[in-house]
N, C-alpha and C positions, 0 to 999 in steps of 0.2 A: 569691581566685578561688573562687566558690561554684558547684559543679558537681553534676549528677545522675549517679550512677554506674550504668552498665549492669549487669545481673545477673551477667554472666560475667567482665568485665575492665574495665580502664581504657582510655580512648581514647589514641591516640598523643599528642594534644595534652595530655592530663592527665599522661602520663608525662614528656613534655618539660618541662611546667611544674614538676613535682616535681624533675627533674634540675637545672633552672636555678635554682630558688628555694629548694629544700630543704624544701618543705612542700606540703600539699594539704588542702583541705577537701572532704569527700565527704558527700552527704546520703543518708539512707535506707540506712545500712550494715547494719542488722538489721531484722527484721520487727517489726510492732507487738506480736505475741505474745511475742517474745523480749524486747523492751523492757519490757513489763509484768512479765514474770517476773523479770527482773534487778532492776527497781526494788523489787519486793516483797521479794526476798531482801536487798537492800541496806538498806532501811529496817528490816527485822527485825534485821539485824546492828547498825545504829546503836542500835536500842532495847535490844539485848543489852548494849551498852557502858555502860548506866546502872549496871550492877553493878560496873564497873571503876573503880578509883581511881588506878591508875598505868598508864602505857603498858606493854604486854606484847607477846606474840608475834602478836597479832591486831590490836590497836588502838594507834594513836598518838593520845594525847589532846592537845587544844589547851588553852590557858590558859582557866580558868573552867569546865572540864568538871565537871558534877555529875549526880547521878541524875535531878534534876528538869529539867536543861537539858544534855543530852549534846552535847558539842562535840568533834569529832574533826578531826584533820588528815588521817588516812589509815586505811584498812583494809588491812592487810598481806597480801600473797599471796592475793588473793581467790579465785583458782582452786583454792587448797587449803582454803578455808573452805566453799565450796559448789560443786558440779559445774556449775551453770548458767553460771558464768563461762568455764569451759573449753569446755563444749558449744557456747556461742554463738560463741566464737572460731573453732572448727574447722568449724562448720556454718552459716556466714553469708557475706555478701558480703565480709566482712573478709578471709577467706582468699584470695579472688580478687584483691583489691587487693594483698595481700602477694606473691602469685605474680607479678603484673605488675611489681612493683618489686624483688623479691629473688630470683626464680627458683623452681624447683620444690621445692627442699629447704630447709625453713625451720624453725627452732627458736624456742621462747619462751625469752628470757633470764630475765625476771621479769615480774611484774604487780603493780599497786598501784591501789587505788581512793582517789583523793584527794577527800575529802568536803568540805573547806574550809567550816567552819561559818559561818553568817550573822553579820552584825554585826561584821566585822573579822577573819574567819578568816585564818590565817597566809598571808602571801605566800610565793611560791617565787622567790628571788632569781635574777637572770640567770646562766645557766650553759650549758655544752655537756655533754650526756650523755657524750660521748667522753672528757671529762676524768675521769670516774668509772671507766670500764671500757674502756680501749683494747684493740683486738683486732688480729689479723693483717691484716685488711682492714676497710674502713668500710661494708660492706653491712649496716648495722644501722639500725633506725628504731624510732620509738615511735608507736603508734596511741593516740589519745585519744578514747574512745567516750563521748559525752555521754548521760547517763542522765536528765537534765532539761534543759530549755531553758537555754542559756547566753547571757547578755547582758553588756554592758560593765560593769554594776554589780556583778556577782558574781564578779569575779576571773577572767576568761577567759584562755586561753593567748595569749601574745603572742610574736611571732617577728621576727627580723631577716632578711628574704629575702637569699639568696645568701651568708650568713655561713658556711655549711657548706663553702664553697670556700676560705675564708680560713684564718688561723692558728688553732691551739688556744691560747686566751688563758690566762694564769695564773689559777688558781683558788685562790690562797693569800693568807693574811693578811700583815700587815707583818713577821711573824717567819718567814715561809716555810712555815707550816703549812697544809695543804690545808683550805680552808674551803668548798669546793663552790660558789663564786660568783665572778664576775669583779669586778674593781675598777670602779666606775662611772666613774672617770676614765681608764680605759684608752683609748688613742687608737683602738683597733680596735673599741670598743664604740660603734656608730653608732646612738644612740637616736633620731635624726631619721628613721630608716628603719623604725621599728617598725610592724608590722601586727598588728591585733587579730583573733582568730578566734572569732567567735560562731556560734551555730547552734541548730537545733531538736533536741530529744531524739531520739536515733537517728542523728544525724549523727556523723561522726568526723573528727578531724584526723589527719594523718600528718606527722611531722617527722623529718628526717635526724639521725643520731646526733651530727653535728658542728654542727648548727644552733644558734645562740644563741637562747635562749628563756627565758621566765619568766612569772609571773602575779602580779598585784597582790592585796592583801587583798580579801576578799569583803565589800563594804559593803552588800550587799542583805539582805533578810530571808529569804532562801532558801539552803539548802545548795547548794553547787556540786559536783555529783556527776560526776566524769570518771574513767572506768576506763582506766588506761594499761596497754597490752600492749607490752612492749619485746621486739622480735623481731630475728632475725639470720639471714643466710644460713648454712647448716650448715657451710660451709667457713671461717667466721670464728671463730677460736679466741682466747680471752682471753690477754692478756699478763700475766706475773707482776707482782703489785703492785696489780692492779685490785680493784674492790670487789665483783665477782660472787661470790655465796655458793658456787657450785659449784667455785670454785678451791680451796676448803678441803677438798673431799671426797677420800677415798682413791680410787685408780684405779678399782677395781671399782664403787664407788658412783657415781663420776663418769660412767662408761659407762652404768650403769643409769639414772641421772638424765637423761642426755642423751636416751635413748630415750623417756622419759616426757615430755620437753619438746618432742618433734617435733610441729609443727603439721601438716606435710605432707612427703612425700618420705622420704628416708633420711639418717641421719648419715654423716659421713665422717671418716676418720683422716688425711686429706691436706689440711691447712690451705692456703688460698690467701693468699700473702703479697704485700701491696701497700705501696709506700712512701707513708706518710702522716705528717703531723706528729703527734707523740705527747708527752704529759707523763704521768708516773706519779703517781697521787694520794697521795704520801707526802711528809713524815710525816702521819699521819692526824690529824683533829680529836680532841679529848678524847672525844667521843661521836659515833661514826659510824654509829649505828643506823638513821638515815634521813637524807634530804637536809635535812629541817627541823632535826634535831639537829646535823648536820654544819655547817650554815650558822650556827646559833645558837652552838654551843660553839666553833666555829672563828673566831668574830668577824668574819663576813662583813659588809662595808659594804653598806648598803641603797641600791639605785638607786631604789627606789620612794619612799623618803622624800623625795628631792629632786624626783622627778617629781610627787608629790602636794602639794608645798609644805609 
């Protein structure tokens, strides 16, 4: 469903589509000036990665990364690397879409800029975000802002409509270790229902935290630049054992961090508890530094290998 978003909010039909299907594709989520500014900063960061030889707190390097040919899977926490990413989130149509779907009080859980290098940049195997960080309720979603045009060749986001209403699938390997991906042979992984989400730069996808999704390797000659903002209603609080970084903070730092992450409205100390299917992502993979590392070191089976023959 490719729709034009009004400046102030989503239509009732758009909201109903999201509730039923678990995703939405929205055009013109930011202004051309915001898009240009974000692209410049992003390419500057990619250029800066030429001096990096190992993944660090800013860059996740892809196989084959060199100073001459920088190849990244991700820029970590982009809103902490440059203010343009936070400023755009809170001063654009993105905020209006979030309010329509999550209510007036919304916090950022985390952000990441998946750069997916050209010529085979790493796939993200099929998973549900909820498997990584269950909360007291499931009013959580991820916004995927396209900083360049995204077509079928360069590893676009793929989703299975309606899967957010189903079970939380096992994301473990044969030994029961959390690997951050579903088994391609799981009976509840309905690959025949897959929808591919492509769009022009400045468009954004929205997907529910329990929606099954993934993305194939980037086989084009262009970076696939999608900035993901993971957002939640302020009354959704994380369950112990999840992967959210703020669960490891002392109480005072947690409270201060929460205020810094508020996109709009106010935080609350009264979590809303709703019965939802939950799996705790334990025991962890040997390296749980990112979804790429979790899937690789956890021994996730690739669904894309069989899809691509």
